[in-house]
N, C-alpha and C positions, 0 to 999 in steps of 0.2 A: 439606512437615512438615503434618503436620493439624493442621485446628482443633484438635483435639484436645489438641495437643501444646503449642500456646499458650494454652489453656487452664491448663495444666498449670505456662505459667511464670509466670502472671497471678493472682495473688492478687486477690479480690474486695473485697476492703477497701482495695486501693491505687488512689491516681488517676492518672488517666493520663500525670499532669503530672511525678507522680513517678515513675512508671516513666519516661518519657522520663526527666528524668536521670539514674537506675540503671542505666537499658541508655546512656546516654554515654559514661557511667560505666565500663563494664565493656569498653566498646569501643577506649577510651583518648580518645574522641573532645567534645569540648566540647562541655558540654551549654547552650543558650542561660538568659538569666532573663527575657526580657521577654516579654510576654503571647506566648498562644502561640495557632496558628493551630486553627478547627475540622475534625476529621477527622471526614472522612462516614461513616454509619454504617454501610454494606455496605466499607471496609474494616479489615484488620485489619495490624497491624504490629508490629514486634521490633527491637528497640533502632533505633528512628529516632526522632533525639530530637524536642521540641517545636522548631515552627516559630516564628519570631519576628515580633510581630506587623507588625513593621518590615517586616522580609520579605512578608507579605504584602501590605502597601500597594505596597510599591516595585514589585511585580508586576504588582497588578493588572490597570496599564495595557496590560499587554502580552498578558494572556490574554482580554482581551476585541474581540481582530481576528475576527472573521467574514469568510467566501467563500459567494464562491454558485458551483454548481455547475450548468450548462447542463443539459438533461437532455431537455427536445423542444419542439417547434414548435406549438401548440395549431393544428388548423386552420377550426376554425369561427371565432374570433375572432382569431388572426395573435400573440396573447402567445406569451409564453415560461412556460415549467413549471423553475425553477431549487430546488435544496437549497439553502438555510439556515438558519444558528439565530440563533432573537431569544431564546429559553429557553434550556430545558438539555437541547436535544438537537436534530440538527437532523428540518427537516420541511419538508415540496413549499409554494413559494408559487409566486403568478403574477405575470409582469409583464407589463402590456398593451403599451408601448411602452419604448423606449427612454428611458433618465433618471423613467419611472415607481416609485413605490410599488411594495413590496413585499408585499403578500397573500397571509397565513397559507389555505393552503388542509386539513393535513394540521395531525392535534393528537396526541400522546400523551406519554408519559413513555418511550420507548423513542423511538432514532434512526430515521430511515427510508434505509436502503441505499440506494436508487435510485425510480425513479418511471418511467413509461413509459406516453405518451398515444399512443392509439389515434390510427390514422393515415383518422378520422370523424371526423365533422360531430356525433357526440354527448359532444364535451365525453370519453368513459369514461379513466379514469387507473389505472392499476395499481400498486403499491404493493409493494415487496418489504422486508420488515424482517424482524431473527428478536428475542429475549427475550434479554437481559440478555447477550449476545454471542457466545452459542452456536452461533451458524451454522446454525440450524436452521431454515431463510428461508420462511416463507412469506409465500404472494399475494394482497391485499387488492384488495378493485376499494372506489374510495373515491368517498365519494357523501355531501354536505353535511358534509364535516369527518369523518365516522363512518368506519367502517374495516369493509368487511364481506370475510369469510372465504372467499378461493376453495379455496386446498388441505386437507392432511388437517388439518393444526395437529399435526403428530407428529413430521412426516420432514423432508427436507432437501429442500428446492424450490430452485430456479435459473432466472428467467425467462429468456424468446429472444427470438424475432421475431414481427411482426404479419404477419396473409395481408392481402394491400394492398388490401381494402375493408377491414378494421379488426375485424371479428367475430371470426377466431380468432384465438390466445395461442397458439404453441407453448411449452412448459417442459419440461424436465426435472425427475427428480422418483430420492431412494431408497425411497421407500413400500416398494418391493419386497420389500427384504432389508438396507436401511442400508446395500449397499457401492454397488450399482449403479447410475448414474444414467440411470435409462430415457426412455423419450420419449414426451411427452402432447401434448397439445392441449386447449383449455377458450375457452370464447365468455364471456369473467369476470362479464357479466352474466347468467346462471344457470350458480351453481359445479356444476348435475348434469352439466352439458355433458363435464366435462371426462371423458374418456378414455383406455387407453393407447395408443398408436397403435405402439411397438416395446421389447422387452426389448433390452435391451444389456449388454456385460460393463463393468467399469468403472467409476470416478467423474469421468473428465476430458470425458464427454459434456454435447456443448451443442448445444439448439436454437437455429439461428442466425435462419431466415426460413423462404417458403416458396418457391415457382415462382409466377412472374405466373397461372396458370390455378388456381392454386389447391388443385392435386390432391395437391401432391407438397410434402413438410418436406424444408427444407437442415440437415444436423447436421454434427459436426464432431468429432470424436472424439481428442482430445488426450491421447498420451502421456507427452510429455515436449516441455522448452520448443524443440524440437528436431523432434521426429516427431508430425504427428497426420494423419490422414486425413478424406477431406470426400467425405458419403454424401448420396446422394436417400433417402427416406421415402416411399413408396405412403401414405399418408391410406387409403384402405382395405385394404387388405395387412396392411402392417406391412413390404414388403419392402425392406430396405436394399440399394441401389445403387453400390458406390465410385463416386467422379468420379475419383479419384490413386488410387498407386498403394501397397496396404498395404504390398510390401516397401520401398517407397523410402527409409522413417526422412530423410522431409525434411516440413521444416515448413508449414504450411498456416493461414492466421491471416484470420479473419476476413470467410467468403465472403458474397460477396450476387450477385442474382443483378436486374439490370437489367431495367425494362419489355420489352425487347425478345428477356430468352431469357438473354443473355450473365452468363456467369457469372465475374463480378470473384474474385479473391482477394489475397492478399499473402502471398507465398512466398522461400525460399533455393531453389526448383528449378532447376538447368542450372547449378550448382557454383559461386552468387553467396556470396559469403560476407554480403550483406548483405541485405534485406531487400525486393524490389521487388514493385510496383505487376502488374497483369497478369491476364490471362482464363483461361480452364480450358476445353480441347477438353471436351466432355461424353461425347465418344464414344471417344476419345482419353485423356483424360486429359490432354494435354501442357500444359505453361505456358508461355502467351504474355507474357514480362516484357514493359510498357509503357511502365518507368522504367529508368534508368537510376545511378539514385544512388546515391553515394560514402557513403550513412549508408542508415539503416535507413528506410523510410516504416512510419510508426507507427500512425496513423489514416489514415482515407476516409472520404468520402462519394456516393455516385452524386446526381445532379439524378434527383426522377422521371419528368421528362421524356427524361431522358436526355441533354440537350443538354450537361452537362463533369460532371466527377468532380474534389471538391475530398481534397487530403489534406497529410499532413503529414510531414516530414519531421526525424527525430532527431538534430541536429547536435552532435556532444559535447556532450551535452543538453538544446541549444536549439530548443525547437520553431520549424521554417519552414513556412510554410506553402503550398501552391502552387495551381493550379486549370486541369486539361487540360480544353480543349477536346474536345469528341467531332462527331463522327469523327477530324479532322485529328489528332488529339496532340497539338495546339501546349500547350505548358504559360508561363501568367504566374507568376511568384514574386509575392507579398504583398509590399510593404516598409514597410508603414506601422504594423504588430505592435508592441505593445513586445516585450523581448528575454526572451522564457520559457515556460513553459513548457505546454504541453496538457497535464491530468493524464490518469492513466487512468480510465476508467469501466468502470460496472457497464452494458454494451450502447454505441451507438454511441455517443465522446469528438466528433463531427462528425454535424451530422444539417441538410440543407438541405430548404426548404420550399417545398410545391409551386407560391411565387409565389418561388423562386429563392434568396432569402437562405439564406446560410450562420452557422450557428450553432455556436458552443463556446465553451469555459472555457480561460481561460488565467490564469500565475501567474508574477511574477517578483517581484526583490526590495523593489521597490516597491508589485506591486499582491497584495494579498492573497488572488485568485481572484476572477474575474466573468466575466460572462457577456457572447460581444462575439459580434458578425456582422461578414459581410465580403458588401459587394455583390454578385457575379459579374458584373458587366460592368464597373466602375469599380473592383471591388475596393477601395474605398474601408472602413478601419474604423469601427464604429459600435462603443462599449463601451454596453451596457444597463444596467449596474448599474456603482454605485460602493461598496463595502462597505468596513464603520469599522473602522475598527484601535485601538481603544480610545483617542480623541482625541486620539493619536500621527501624527507628519506620517509619514508612511511614505516620501515622495522623502526621507528624511533619511538611509533605508537603506543601509546600503554594500552595492554592487555585489562581487561576487563573482570574485575570478581565476582562473585556468585553473592547474592544476600539471601537472605530467608530467614524471615521472621515470622510468629504466629500475632494473628492481626486481633480483631477486639473481639471475635468469638470463638477463637482459638484457630481457624483455620489454617493451614502454611502458608503464606506469600512470599513471593524471589521478585529479582529486578538483579539489575547489573550497574556494578557501578565504575567509573572510573576516575580516577585519583588521579592528582598532577603528583608531578616528580617532589617528593619534600626537598631536595635538596632544593631545590631552583626557588621552591615556595614555603619557605616552608611554614610554621604556627599553623594553628584552624588556617580553615579554607571555609569561602563561601560552595553552596551548593546549586545547582541546578536540577530541579525531576524534571522529563521530558515521559507525558504520558500517550502511549499510544495509543490509536481512533482502533474501529471495530465496528463495536470493542471488540469481538473475535477476534482482533489482532493480538499481535506477541510482537513484542522488544524480546528481539535477539543480535546475538552480539556479531552484528556483521560490521561495516567500515562507519564510524563516524562524517566520512566528509566535513565539509568544512566544517564543524562542530568541534571538532579536533582544534580548532585555535581557541576555544574554550577553554580548553585542559592544556595544551603547550602555549599558548600564550597571557592567558588572564590568570590562567594557577587557580581555575576553579574546579567541582570536580563536578560530574554528571552522574546523574543516576535515573534508570530506564527502568521503572515499575513493571510489573504484570499481577494488576490488580485480578480481585477476583472477574469472570467473565472471560479470559484471556481464552484462544484459540493454545494447544499443547500441553494442556495440563488433564488432558479427561476428558468428557464426557460431566463426570459432577461437574468439574471447579468451572467450565464453559457455562453452567446453566444456572450457578450460585447467585446473578446479577438479574437472572428473568423477571419482566416486568414490573409496572410502575412502583410496587412495597418494596421490591428487592434493590432496587438501580440507587437508592445511597449507599449502601453495602458497599460499593466498590473504592464510594468516595470516604471511607470510615478505612478502609485499607490505607489508604494517601495520607491518612492521620495518624496512623499506627506507624509510618514509616517515620513521619516526621519523629514518634519520639523513638524511633530505634534510634537516629541521629544524631538526636538530643544528649545523648551517649555514648556517641564515637569521637574520643577524642582529637581524631584528625578533624570534623568537620566544625565550622564555627554554626553553632544553630541560633545564633542570632540572624546570623545571613544564607536564609533559603528562599527561593525562589519559585515558580512551576511554570511549562510553557506542556501543552496540549492541542493535540492537532486533530479533526474532526469529533469522533466521541469523547475523544482526548480532551478536545479544547472545551465539550460540556464538562468533565471535568475538570478541567480550567478554571472553568467560571464557577461550580459545584465548588471548590476548592476556596476561592478569593471569598465567596459567602462563609465558607464555614470556619476556615481557617484564618483571616485574616491578622489576626494576631499571631500568629505564628509565621506570615510570608513579607517577602518586603515586596513583593512584585507579582504578576503574571501576565504573559503572552496569547491571544487565544489565538488558534489558529484556525480558518474554516469550523467555527464549533457550533454545536445548537446551546440555543437562549432556553430555548421555550420548547417540550418536546410537542404539543397542540401545533401549535406554528408551526415546526416543521415538518413534522407529519400528516399536516394539510397541505402544504404547499411543497414535500419533495415533488417529484416527476413521477407521476402516474405508475412506471412501470415498478416504481422500488418500494412505492407505500408497505402494498401486500409485506412484501420482506421486512417491513422494518417493522411490523405492529407486533409478529413472535418476539421479539426482543425489547419494543419496548412498552408496550400497553398500545389500548384500539381507542385513539380519542372520540371514538364515535358512541363508547359506552359508557354511560354518565360515569360510573364510582372508577371508572378508568380515566377519564377526562378529568376529573375535578383532582385525585390523586398527581396527575399527572401533571396539573398548575401547580398544586401544590409544593414539589419537589424541582419546580422549570427556574433558574436562575434569575431570570431575569424578575420573576416576583419577589427578590430580595435584594435589592441597589441600596438598601439601608445599609444592610449588614458588610459592605464589601468598603473595606477602609484607606487599598492599598495601589496604586496605580497599574493600570491596565495597560495592556497592547492588543487592539485584533485589528485581523486583518480576513478578507474574504476574495471569494473571485466573481467575479458582475459576473458569470454564467454558468457556474455552481451548481449544478443541477442533484447534488446530493442535499450539501445544505445549502439550501441559497445564502446570496448575498442577504437578504435582510433580514437572517439572525443576528448575522455581526451590525447589522445599521441600527435594528430595535435595542441594543440594549447601548448603543455609541448614542442614542437621540435622545432615550430616560436620564444616560447619567450626563449628558448635558447638559438637560431639566433641572436636575438637582444639584447644577454647581458641582460635580466634579466630572470632568473631563475626561475624558481617557487617546491615549492614539489610537489612530485610526487611519488604516491602509487597504484600498481599493485599486486590487487588480485587473482591469475592466478587461480585459483579455483573457484573464485566464478562468481555471473551473476547480476545480478540487483538487486543489493541491497548483504549485504555482511551477511550470516545466517551460518557460521559456527563461532563457539565460539571464538577460538584463533583470529582468523580474526578480527571480532567484537570488539574483548580487545585492540589487538595492533593498530589499527584503530582508537580510541577511545582516548584512550592515546598518539598515535601520535599528534589527532585533541586537546588534551590541552596541549601540551609541543606548537603548534601552538598560539592557542589563547591568552599562558601567556607570549607568545614571543613579539607578534602582536598586542593585544588586550591591554590585559593589561601590556602589555613592563616590563615585568620584568628580569632581567639582563641589560636592558641600563640601 
């Protein structure tokens, strides 16, 4: 749906309030009569009724929670660099000691994606951010609160690792042709030093670090979640030498070079179903596992002095920290941490300071996301930040329960269920599914944020499924949905969960709705197609509606990375199957209200994916709520847009799932 199409629908003399009432009436939904929320200027809507002032006031405390993401240690003053939000967007802050105030050091209207401190004593910080969510990231040098451009200002750039002396920063850039992420180095203090080290083919390259002597870079070419190749790159000649077998079709994640030259990496090499931490023989490429965990090793860091490694395992979604002493290999488990999640990070999720302290972030049902450290000798845990939760008592939030069932084919699948307080909300409760993206993502028991409002104030149960194809459950499981012929098996998993909750005495199986983002947005649309008889409504956020148009219109640097997962639209039989399973081609089977939200600048799942399904439904006489944040990309990151989208979502669930006003 184009902006021109929307303008044809809206006479300039009609007020937004009158339009909201008219659209709600056309959709068969009750339009609120109370004062309405202010819609941000960058948001375009169709058929979305006004949000009552009562909803704005009730949800506000839940929208004020903030989180702190640990980004690194400052070697000059032993402070932490974190990312958090005090205004409208996430910005960089420093914390000089545990419990100290957060001092903002970056400013601007656009959110910072990440920041990286050089391992030197000059406090050099490099920032990565985009404009309007377009994901054409630029690198900047941060000086006195101002950002000085380091990259070209036009191409897509991705931050990499530092040389050990903190002079050179490796990064990748699409500036040559818009598709291939070539390898570059730069001294950010002088952007004119930026130079191309090696041309590559493909959009999955990352410049992860340098050898100790600074003569070579370490790079990874990620072809899919199952396959990656590790290279060294001569910084003078650009010659790339594979450290791992390019034909092995094995996953290698996050290679790091220790001070003694040993190359460490996380891999499933050797037939392991789970990712283990081990070393690479630089002459033969052989991987030797140094862990034997029953779950994936998700993150790790090597102490600068080489005396130990800190690593985390992902145990059914929960992060468990370990310290491995070197060279003995003895492992000690950290027991003082809250049961929570170390979130995915741009760059290292765990970093070890030169003085030994282990830094990382963690969130849980009761921790909104904060920076922590561990003493490697005593394993004592220190919480450096305590992020605010809008005046609400986070300790009262409900903990999730792990649900495990067998799907249609006997495959075990799991998810996390949050139940509202039965004393406050007696009887059977409505249930909202929340499906993660990826599809190689994973729902984990972190902080619910604004969604705590659904549980605490509306009495809704929330369920976060990990259908087949989710990460964190081994190589076999993540591959179960690959290709167009297996794609709908993950949708059948949703149906199996519907059947399971039909027998749950505390769940009202006649009141179930579903929300999904990105790939979860596809599952959202597909569930509306296959399970309209079991659902009250569905809200699909930046989701795929047609796999062929998605693959044709996603950014060039992403296309080859998505084809191994979904299928190749240029191969006739795969294209036919992709069309067959695309929700856009089965609108006649959707008989429930839909809420479609897109980001106008989305480079991953273009806004046209949502626009085309709304236009088609409109033509068939079945209007859907539609919201386009024109200054956002793949997900909304500006506070005013986040708030408005959440408040309209609350109104959607109240009208369609809770059936208020009927």
